[in-house]
KOLKOL-269493 format. One line per field, with one value per residue (C-alpha): residue number from 1; x negated, y negated, z negated; residue in three letters. Coordinates in steps of 0.02 Angstrom, whole numbers, always signed. Each point is the difference from the previous one (the first is absolute). Example, Ala and Ser with C-alpha at 12.3 -4.5 7.8 and 13.67 -1.06 7.14 Angstrom:
2
n: 1;2;
east: -615;-69;
north: +225;-172;
up: -390;+33;
res: ALA;SER;
***
This chain:
465
n: 1;2;3;4;5;6;7;8;9;10;11;12;13;14;15;16;17;18;19;20;21;22;23;24;25;26;27;28;29;30;31;32;33;34;35;36;37;38;39;40;41;42;43;44;45;46;47;48;49;50;51;52;53;54;55;56;57;58;59;60;61;62;63;64;65;66;67;68;69;70;71;72;73;74;75;76;77;78;79;80;81;82;83;84;85;86;87;88;89;90;91;92;93;94;95;96;97;98;99;100;101;102;103;104;105;106;107;108;109;110;111;112;113;114;115;116;117;118;119;120;121;122;123;124;125;126;127;128;129;130;131;132;133;134;135;136;137;138;139;140;141;142;143;144;145;146;147;148;149;150;151;152;153;154;155;156;157;158;159;160;161;162;163;164;165;166;167;168;169;170;171;172;173;174;175;176;177;178;179;180;181;182;183;184;185;186;187;188;189;190;191;192;193;194;195;196;197;198;199;200;201;202;203;204;205;206;207;208;209;210;211;212;213;214;215;216;217;218;219;220;221;222;223;224;225;226;227;228;229;230;231;232;233;234;235;236;237;238;239;240;241;242;243;244;245;246;247;248;249;250;251;252;253;254;255;256;257;258;259;260;261;262;263;264;265;266;267;268;269;270;271;272;273;274;275;276;277;278;279;280;281;282;283;284;285;286;287;288;289;290;291;292;293;294;295;296;297;298;299;300;301;302;303;304;305;306;307;308;309;310;311;312;313;314;315;316;317;318;319;320;321;322;323;324;325;326;327;328;329;330;331;332;333;334;335;336;337;338;339;340;341;342;343;344;345;346;347;348;349;350;351;352;353;354;355;356;357;358;359;360;361;362;363;364;365;366;367;368;369;370;371;372;373;374;375;376;377;378;379;380;381;382;383;384;385;386;387;388;389;390;391;392;393;394;395;396;397;398;399;400;401;402;403;404;405;406;407;408;409;410;411;412;413;414;415;416;417;418;419;420;421;422;423;424;425;426;427;428;429;430;431;432;433;434;435;436;437;438;439;440;441;442;443;444;445;446;447;448;449;450;451;452;453;454;455;456;457;458;459;460;461;462;463;464;465;
east: -1139;+45;-101;+75;+33;+36;+97;-73;+34;+86;+188;+125;-118;+100;-85;+163;+67;-159;+18;+178;-54;-142;+103;+162;+95;+78;-90;-74;+111;-16;+56;-55;-24;-184;-50;+134;-124;-91;-44;-101;+112;-73;+65;-60;-22;+30;+7;-159;+44;-182;-59;+127;-57;+60;+42;+27;+99;-61;+64;-67;-156;+48;-162;+74;-69;+135;+173;+87;-107;-157;+73;+50;-176;-75;+113;-58;-183;+24;+75;-141;-130;+59;+36;-100;+50;+68;+114;-22;+167;+12;+139;-22;+129;-77;-181;-148;+15;-110;+87;-45;-180;+0;+75;-126;-144;+60;+23;-180;-62;+102;-101;+143;+37;+116;+101;+70;+183;+88;+188;+149;-86;+166;+40;-181;-147;-107;-161;+21;+36;-152;-113;+64;-33;-166;-87;+28;-136;+90;-66;+175;+169;+164;+161;+173;+179;+61;+179;+9;-119;-115;-180;+30;-59;-170;-12;+40;-135;-129;+46;-7;-169;-77;+70;-101;+63;+35;+50;-16;+180;+129;+145;+182;+71;+177;-19;+177;-70;-52;+127;+65;+32;+72;-19;+151;+74;+29;-146;-136;+36;-174;+15;-166;-87;+59;-60;-169;-11;+38;-129;-133;-35;+73;+86;+153;+7;+75;+53;+119;+77;+165;+8;-188;+26;+89;-42;+33;-177;-32;-156;-49;-63;-50;+31;-25;-13;+162;+14;+112;+45;+34;+107;-7;+152;+55;+115;+186;+108;+187;+56;+60;-176;-90;-27;-164;-7;-160;+84;+145;-125;-80;+168;+24;-174;+39;+165;-91;-129;+140;+76;-166;-60;+37;-5;+40;-76;+110;-105;+83;-72;+17;-1;+152;+101;+114;+56;+122;-148;-55;+176;-5;-167;+70;+150;-114;-86;+167;+67;-153;+26;-180;-71;-21;-115;+22;-163;+13;-156;-83;+64;-160;+34;+161;+21;+93;+159;-11;-21;+157;+97;-71;+47;+180;+11;-73;+117;+148;-55;-63;+146;+57;-164;-22;-93;-147;-146;-60;-188;-84;-164;-127;-65;-134;-73;+46;+102;+141;-66;-9;+182;+44;-75;+80;+170;-42;-43;+161;+105;-89;+20;+186;+30;-87;+64;+67;+156;+73;+184;+30;-64;+97;+159;-27;-20;+161;+93;-55;+42;+173;+38;-63;+100;+126;+56;+158;+166;+44;+186;+23;-146;-175;-154;-86;-190;-35;-188;-153;-166;-157;+3;-175;-127;-62;+132;+64;+163;+137;+144;+159;+138;+179;+177;+82;-172;+60;+100;-151;-21;-163;-17;-5;-129;-110;+27;-64;-151;-45;+28;-119;-127;-1;-2;-142;-92;+5;-86;-35;+98;+178;+108;+120;+159;+91;+177;+73;+175;+46;+93;+174;-19;+179;-16;+43;+67;+180;+108;+64;+169;+39;+153;+93;-39;+61;+168;+20;-36;+133;+130;-41;+14;+165;+66;-53;+81;+160;+15;
north: -1208;+45;+118;+173;+95;+188;+98;+176;+146;+167;+18;-79;-117;-158;-69;-45;-85;-104;-42;-63;-100;-84;-39;-40;+111;+173;+48;+157;+145;+40;+164;+120;+135;+17;-26;-126;-117;+71;-137;-157;-146;-177;-155;-173;-50;-186;-1;-104;-145;-51;+171;+118;+173;+155;+156;+174;+138;+176;+175;+102;+106;+175;+89;+99;-30;+95;-50;-158;-11;-4;-130;-108;+13;-54;-152;-45;+21;-109;-137;+12;-6;-171;-76;-140;+63;+168;+21;+178;+32;+133;+55;-46;+127;+149;-49;+55;+145;+100;-83;-173;+60;+52;-166;-99;+101;-41;-185;-12;+71;-132;-138;-125;-118;+99;-39;+133;-39;+97;-8;+50;-65;-36;+119;+59;-43;-112;+32;+188;-15;-110;+121;+145;-88;-71;+156;-66;-127;-163;-151;-74;+86;-89;+61;-41;+58;-36;+48;-128;-129;+15;-56;-52;-179;+57;+125;-135;-115;+140;+47;-179;-27;+153;-28;-87;-164;+80;+177;+105;+60;-89;-75;+48;-169;-66;-76;-22;+27;+178;+122;+121;+175;+140;+181;+95;+173;+162;+95;+77;-87;-77;-176;+5;+83;-141;-135;+85;+10;-186;-47;+118;+72;+119;-139;+104;+180;+99;+178;+132;+5;-99;-146;-34;-189;-68;-185;-128;-49;-163;-20;-150;+28;-101;+67;-90;-169;+21;+31;+132;+70;+186;+76;+189;+60;+158;+115;-23;+151;+16;-58;+174;+70;-136;+82;-61;-169;-42;+34;-114;-139;+37;-20;-170;-55;+54;-95;-154;+18;+6;-159;-92;+53;-84;+155;+177;+144;+153;+154;+162;+173;+51;+184;-18;-137;-120;+74;-60;-65;-105;-71;-52;-90;-85;-55;-83;-98;-55;-51;-112;-73;+25;+14;+182;+104;+189;+97;+183;+81;+165;-24;+71;+170;+32;+94;-78;+95;-51;-181;+6;+75;-131;-142;+61;+16;-174;-84;+80;-25;-179;-60;-120;-98;-19;-163;+86;+44;+181;+35;+171;+10;+117;-68;+134;-32;-184;+12;-125;-130;-138;+29;+4;-172;-70;+55;-70;-170;-5;+45;-129;-137;+38;+8;-167;-93;-176;-63;-173;-35;-58;+160;+117;-103;+12;+188;+12;-105;+113;+158;-70;-52;+165;+108;-88;+89;+106;-59;+75;-12;-136;-107;-18;-33;-164;-14;-185;-11;+96;-45;+98;+68;+70;+123;+177;+50;-136;-62;-100;-83;-16;-121;+10;+50;+171;+80;+131;+77;+9;+184;+91;+36;-186;-28;+133;-85;-165;+88;+85;-161;-98;+142;-2;-189;-30;+164;+61;+169;+105;-102;+4;-152;-63;-102;-89;-59;-145;-68;-181;-31;-77;-168;+15;+179;+13;-178;-25;-127;-117;-78;-182;-50;-49;+170;+89;-92;+38;+184;+4;-79;+128;+147;-69;-14;+179;+70;-96;+87;
up: +223;-179;-111;-24;-161;+12;-132;-9;-116;-18;+22;-119;-95;+44;+156;+87;-157;-7;+185;-26;-153;+95;+155;-94;+120;+4;+160;-78;-51;-186;-77;-137;+132;+49;+181;+49;+86;+151;+123;-34;-46;+9;-87;-53;-182;-25;-190;+2;+114;+23;+55;+78;+53;+90;-99;+70;-83;+40;-28;-143;+33;-54;+40;+145;+174;+93;+60;-59;-157;+107;+117;-149;-72;+167;+1;-176;+47;+153;-109;-126;+139;+61;-172;-81;-173;-56;-150;-61;-88;-137;-119;-184;-57;+89;-31;+103;+122;+118;+147;-67;-15;+184;+58;-103;+72;+176;-43;-63;+164;+90;-85;-7;-146;-114;-156;-116;-32;-138;+31;-111;-156;-86;-142;-18;-113;+109;-94;+16;+186;+29;-92;+105;+166;-58;+67;+176;-33;+44;-94;-1;-2;+31;-81;+67;+1;+176;-39;-142;+80;-150;+30;+181;-28;-64;+142;+129;-71;+6;+179;+63;-84;+85;+175;+136;+75;+169;+44;+158;+13;+106;-98;+25;+53;+12;+172;+70;+174;-43;+70;-133;+68;-109;+56;-65;+22;-90;-80;+109;+166;+14;-73;-93;+147;+114;-120;-14;+190;+17;-134;+65;-173;-129;-96;-45;-57;+143;-40;+64;-174;+4;-121;-2;+4;-153;-7;+136;+50;+96;+108;+105;+177;+152;+175;+166;-87;-101;-187;-76;-169;+13;-138;-21;-96;-86;+97;-34;-32;-26;-172;-44;+19;-101;-170;-74;-86;+94;+166;-47;-33;+168;+85;-83;+57;+178;+2;-65;+139;+129;-73;+4;+173;+167;+108;-57;+99;-25;+30;+57;+24;+182;-47;-115;+86;-94;-166;-133;-100;+148;+11;-184;+27;+155;-102;-127;+139;+75;-171;-22;+174;+52;+175;+48;+108;+9;+17;+50;-72;+52;+178;+75;-78;+99;+162;+146;-42;-184;+52;+106;-145;-119;+119;+10;-189;-29;+123;-89;-180;+23;+105;-137;+10;+189;-27;-89;+112;-11;+19;+15;-94;-78;-166;-7;+172;+19;+160;+27;-123;+131;+45;-185;-32;+156;-68;-172;+74;+101;-152;-108;+131;+17;-188;-33;+155;-33;+87;+26;-35;+177;+82;-112;+27;+188;-17;-102;+129;+143;-98;-43;+180;+71;-119;-115;-160;+15;-70;-169;-49;+129;-60;+71;-108;+42;-7;-21;-26;-62;-80;-51;-177;-23;+66;-36;+48;+119;-76;+86;-93;+104;-51;+63;-41;-23;-4;-124;+142;+116;+51;-37;+186;+38;-137;+81;+168;-72;-76;+164;+98;-114;+8;+189;+16;-124;+37;-180;-13;-154;-126;-69;+36;-132;+30;-141;+39;-99;+17;-29;-162;-10;-94;-67;-62;-184;-11;-58;+93;-136;+47;-33;-103;+158;+80;-157;+5;+186;-33;-137;+113;+136;-119;-69;+177;+41;-156;+39;+167;
res: MET;LEU;PRO;LEU;VAL;ALA;LEU;VAL;GLY;ARG;PRO;ASN;VAL;GLY;LYS;SER;THR;LEU;PHE;ASN;ALA;PHE;THR;ARG;THR;ARG;ASP;ALA;LEU;VAL;HIS;ASP;GLN;PRO;GLY;VAL;THR;ARG;ASP;ARG;ASN;TYR;GLY;VAL;CYS;ARG;LEU;ASN;GLU;ASP;LYS;PRO;PHE;LEU;ILE;VAL;ASP;THR;GLY;GLY;ILE;ALA;GLY;ASP;GLU;GLU;GLY;LEU;ALA;GLY;ALA;THR;ALA;ARG;GLN;ALA;ARG;ALA;ALA;ALA;GLY;GLU;ALA;ASP;LEU;ILE;LEU;PHE;VAL;VAL;ASP;ALA;ARG;GLU;GLY;THR;SER;ALA;LEU;ASP;ASP;GLU;ILE;LEU;SER;TRP;LEU;ARG;LYS;LEU;SER;ARG;PRO;THR;LEU;LEU;LEU;ILE;ASN;LYS;ILE;ASP;GLY;THR;ASN;GLU;ASP;THR;VAL;ARG;SER;GLU;PHE;SER;ARG;TYR;GLY;PHE;SER;GLU;MET;LEU;THR;VAL;SER;ALA;ALA;HIS;ARG;GLN;GLY;LEU;ASP;ASP;LEU;LEU;ASP;GLU;VAL;VAL;GLU;ARG;LEU;PRO;GLU;GLU;GLY;THR;THR;GLU;THR;LEU;ASP;ASP;ASP;PRO;GLY;ARG;MET;ARG;ILE;ALA;PHE;VAL;GLY;ARG;PRO;ASN;VAL;GLY;LYS;SER;THR;LEU;VAL;ASN;ARG;LEU;LEU;GLY;GLU;GLU;ARG;MET;ILE;ALA;SER;GLU;VAL;PRO;GLY;THR;THR;ARG;ASP;SER;ILE;ALA;VAL;ASP;MET;GLU;ARG;ASP;GLY;ARG;GLU;TYR;ARG;LEU;ILE;ASP;THR;ALA;GLY;LEU;ARG;ARG;LYS;GLY;ARG;VAL;ASP;GLU;VAL;VAL;GLU;LYS;PHE;SER;VAL;VAL;LYS;THR;LEU;GLN;ALA;ILE;GLU;GLN;CYS;GLN;VAL;ALA;VAL;LEU;MET;LEU;ASP;ALA;THR;GLU;GLY;VAL;THR;ASP;GLN;ASP;ALA;SER;VAL;LEU;GLY;ALA;VAL;LEU;ASP;ALA;GLY;ARG;ALA;LEU;VAL;VAL;ALA;ILE;ASN;LYS;TRP;ASP;GLY;LEU;THR;GLU;TYR;GLN;ARG;GLU;GLN;ALA;GLU;ALA;LEU;LEU;SER;ARG;LYS;LEU;SER;PHE;VAL;PRO;TRP;ALA;GLU;VAL;VAL;ARG;ILE;SER;ALA;GLN;HIS;GLY;SER;GLY;LEU;ARG;GLU;LEU;PHE;ARG;ALA;ILE;HIS;GLN;ALA;HIS;ALA;SER;ALA;THR;MET;GLU;PHE;SER;THR;SER;GLU;VAL;ASN;ARG;ALA;LEU;GLU;ILE;ALA;TYR;GLU;THR;ASN;PRO;PRO;PRO;ALA;ILE;ARG;GLY;HIS;VAL;SER;LYS;LEU;ARG;TYR;VAL;HIS;PRO;GLY;GLY;SER;ASN;PRO;PRO;THR;PHE;ILE;VAL;HIS;GLY;THR;ARG;LEU;LYS;ASP;LEU;PRO;GLU;SER;TYR;LYS;ARG;TYR;LEU;GLU;ASN;PHE;PHE;ARG;LYS;ARG;PHE;LYS;LEU;VAL;GLY;THR;PRO;VAL;GLN;PHE;ILE;PHE;ARG;GLU;GLY;THR;ASN;PRO;TYR;GLU;GLY;LYS;LYS;ASN;VAL;LEU;THR;GLU;ARG;GLN;VAL;LYS;ALA;LYS;ARG;ARG;LEU;MET;LYS;HIS;VAL;ARG;GLY;LYS;
***
């Protein structure tokens, strides 16, 4: 286990910029607007190869204990409570403040090793800044400019020197055997609530306010002997309604999470059915070719009549993804979670299934004999052979002739035939059709001298007639 460093401070002092600098990533959203970060975001700093450590970015503590600000502050306090070293980040340009005084008073009660880190030192008089913050009583103050990577080397050396050899926090690993599950959907459908229910703790901020989650937060979990990485994402809205710059960044992070996951769980609100926003999220999952499970949340709050109406609406709206399994759950009360994970395992197994060339060729042969392609302009497409082309999604490359004329209906027939034969559930199936090339295409037939003379005699004879 690696030691843990927590970045703590009031809003907009540069904690997320420091986090990205330490982890050499862009995992944390950075913007001039205060309060962008809300949930805890963990990463690994490997700048010192001999002693890597975990670092956690937290939301700014604004001094308010109600609403989202209070939930953000609780997340920051939880991160500080488990840290081996706390970096108390302040703003050199704004100087000391009453809110910094309150945070420092709480940190001293926590009795954790703490360093005072003065950020945004560029463009200021360092001696003046140090004298202003000297009233906080730290024997040593570190000055940096995270945006310009000024002073980070000295900060890294100081952090490494003060950290213990072993920490108490589990490390986010890159084990390829860990199943990556992304929970996606429009705002306020219960994604964070579901992740908290699975983890058994308030790891994510769950609120009735739409757009509470802004970052894509990854958390590792073990359940029934299997390891998972759960990714809570920001809610996706239609492009026409995305106005704020921060929300645009959130959309990008969500799309990246969909690309990197193995199974996407699309969450819908049972009380509202399938909306246009849900269709746009579903389109993003299909474009990425990821395995899909549809989770209908808040199912327990419907009456019998409402459930019948919801079932009819779902069957109509989701008719273009009949291969996706639909599970009814309640994130708040935890009902339906066993069925949800059963569907996730089936989708993952189908998406990562490996095929041999012989078995897929046998399947293509049976499909061709059972239902040959129709004749187009007097010609019939010939499917010569097929071979596997990859997984997640399962891809099959078909070789033959006149494949450009193959109707879409026959392509759907092949997809459904392969699904049924190999029992593929919860994953899209991709077919790539390749025609054989003509070896003489583009080559000019050069006549010999004898052929040229014969051609002239023939043309002379034709003209004579």
